[in-house]
N, C-alpha and C positions, 0 to 999 in steps of 0.2 A: 350083467344086465344093470350096471350102475346107472347108466343114463336113462334107462326106462324108469327106474325108481325115482330119479331126479325129476323127470318130466311129470310123473304121477304126483309127486310132492308139490311141484309148482302149480299143477292144475287144482289140487286140493286146497292149496293156500289161496288161490284166486276165489274159489267157491266159498271158502270161509270168510274172506274179506267182503264178498257180496252179501253174505248173510249178516255179518257184523255191522255193515255200514249202509246198506241199500234197501232195507226192508220198508222204510217209510216212503222212499221214492217209488219203489215198486208198487206199494199200496196206492199212492197218489195216481200213478199212471193207470193202474187197474180200475180205479174208481171212474175216471173220465172215459175210459174205454167202455166200461159196462154201461154207462149212461148213453153213449152213442149207439151201442148195439141194441140196447133195450128199445130205443126209439126207431129202430129199423134202418139205421144208417151204417156207414162203413168206417172201420179202422183200416185205412190204406197203409200198406207196408212197402218200403223201398230201401234198397241198398245197392252197392256196386261191388263187383268182385266177390270175394269170399263173404262179404257182408250180405249177399243174397242167400247164403245157406240158412241162417235163422228164419228167413221168410219162407223158404221151401220146407223147412222143418215144421213150421207152424200150421200152415194150411195150403192145400188140402192134404190131410193125412189121418190115419187112425188116431182117435183121441182129440182131434181138432174139431172146431165147430164153426158154423156160419157166422160171419160178422167181420172177418178179416179178409181184406182184398189185396192179393199179391200183385204188385206192379214190378214185373221183371223185364228189364230191357236187355234183350238178347246180346247185343254187342258189349254190354257192360257186365255180363255174367258168363257167357259161353266162350271161354278162351282156352279150352282144353285141346284145341289143335296145336297150341303152344307157339308154333310159327306158321307162316302162310296165312290163309284166310282166317279172320277173326282170332289173331294170335295175341300174345302177351304185349308186344310192342304197341299194337293198336289200342288195346284196353287201357294201358297206362296213359296213352295220349288222350283218349276220349274222356276218361273220368276227370281230366283237368280242363276240359273245354268249357269255358263259361258260356252260358246260353243254351247248352244242350238240354239241361234240365227244364228250362222254360218250354222248349219244344216238346219234351216228353209230356209235360202237364197238359198240353193242348189236346192230347189224345183221350182224355178222360173227362167225365162229368163229376163235379164236386159240389158239396153242400157245406154251409158254414157249421152244420152240426157234425160233420165228419172230423176225423182225426188223421193226421199224417204221422205214422210211426216210422222213424228213420233209423237205420243202422249204419254207423260209420266209426271205425276204430280210431282214426286220427282226427276226424272232424274238419279237415282243411281242404278237401278237394271240391272242385267247383260244381259238379253235377248235383251232389247232395245239398250243397248250399243253395243252388238255384231252386231245387225242389222245396226246401224249407222256406225260402223267401216267398215263393209263389203261393205256397200253402197259407202263409200268414196273410197275404194280400186277399185271399179268398175267404178269410175269416175263420180258418180252421186252427185248432190247437195243434201244436207240433210237439211230439214226444221223441226224444233222441236217446238211443242206447249206444254207448261207446266209451272209450278210455279217456274220460273227461279230465280226471286229475293228472294223469300222465301227460296229456296233451296241453296242459295249462302253459300258456306263454308261447306255444308253437305258432308260427306265422301262417295265416291263411293264404291260400292262393287266389282268393276271390277279391274283386275290386271293391266289394262292399266293406272290406276290412274285417269281416266277421267270420268266425268259425261256426260250424253247425251247432255247437254247444251254446254259443252266444244267442242264437236265434230261438232256441227251444223254450217252450213253456215248462216242460218237465224233462229232467235229465236223469237217467239211471247210469251210473258209472259201472262198467263191466269189470273194473279193477284189474284188467290185463295190462302188462307193461307196454309202453308205447312201441318198443321195437318188436313186440309180439313173440318172436322166437325166444325161448327161455333156457335153453340148454347149451352150455359151451362145449365145443368139440376140439380135441387135441389137434394142434397144427393147422387150425383154421381160424380166420378172423370172424366169420359170421356164425351166429348161433343156429341151432336147429330146434325143433319142437315148439311150434307156436301154440298159444293157448287162447287166442281171441275167439275162435269159433266155439270152443267149449264154453267160454264165458258168455258169449252171446246167447247160446242155446239154454244155458242155465237160467239166465235172466228172463228169456222168453217164456219158459215153462213156469217159472215162479210167477210171472205176470199173468199169463193166460189162465192158469189154474185159479188165481185170485179173482180174475174177471168172472170165471165160471162160478166160483163160490158166491160172489156178490149177487149174480143174477139168479142162481138157484135158490138162494135164501129169500129172494123177493118173489119167487114163484114163476119166474120167466122160463119158458120152454127153450132149451137149447137144441139146435139141430146138429147133433154130434155124428161124426163119421165113425161107424162101428168097425170092429175087426170082422172081416168076412172069411176068416181062416179058422174059426173056432167050430169044431165038430158039434153038431146038435143045435146050433143057433140058426133056426130056420127063417128068422125074420131080419137077419142082418142086411141082406140085399134090399129089402123093403125100406129099412131105416136109412140106408145109404141113398136110395132113390129119393126119399123124402127130404134129406138134407140137400141134395143137389137141386131138387125142385125149388126149395126155399132160396138157395143161392141164385138160381136163375130168375126167380121172382124179384129179388132185390136188385139184381143187375139191370133188369128191365125197368126198374123204378115203379113197380106196381104197388 
């Protein structure tokens, strides 16, 4: 199990680097998100491919709370058919199509008090950059989580000449290696054992718990999704319904 231990060490090293280098940036991100949620507005979340996983992990789920609005574009996330309809070939093509992100943004209503929270490991693909640029045009702050140090100097695919990290107001470096996969394998050129998803989710929960801490300290009520699997908790469904009602209210703009 040598390679299992190697992956585990690599994952721990990434988490340690996040703790050592990113606490200030995480705090800055959490502060602006808390301000947005407190005033009844949204932190919109967006990513492509496996960078949608931290979005799905964040909300809706047990321990998450209302204020984060997931923007999941199915052709950019659901490619587990592998080949055929909505396969890997189409996904790799679509995330590089400049202008696609502009069209995605047309499907939503935004406010200058909102925040766009983007996840991109490399920061160079066009859809994410489109979303970031359009968000800035609408007056929103843009927060980006990704491998910013490792991607330094990597050429963007967008005609703006910018990466997603160049556009962001706040960047949190996930500290994952740019190639993502972290374990070398005998007789193979390509590595296995990616760490970017673990890094994303680590940064997400460090941020979201900080947002919750800021708001709770100010006396702001959070609409948290409770576990509905705990024996004896007879009000869990009621609290879940309350959270979903608050989400619906905010979506409706009431």
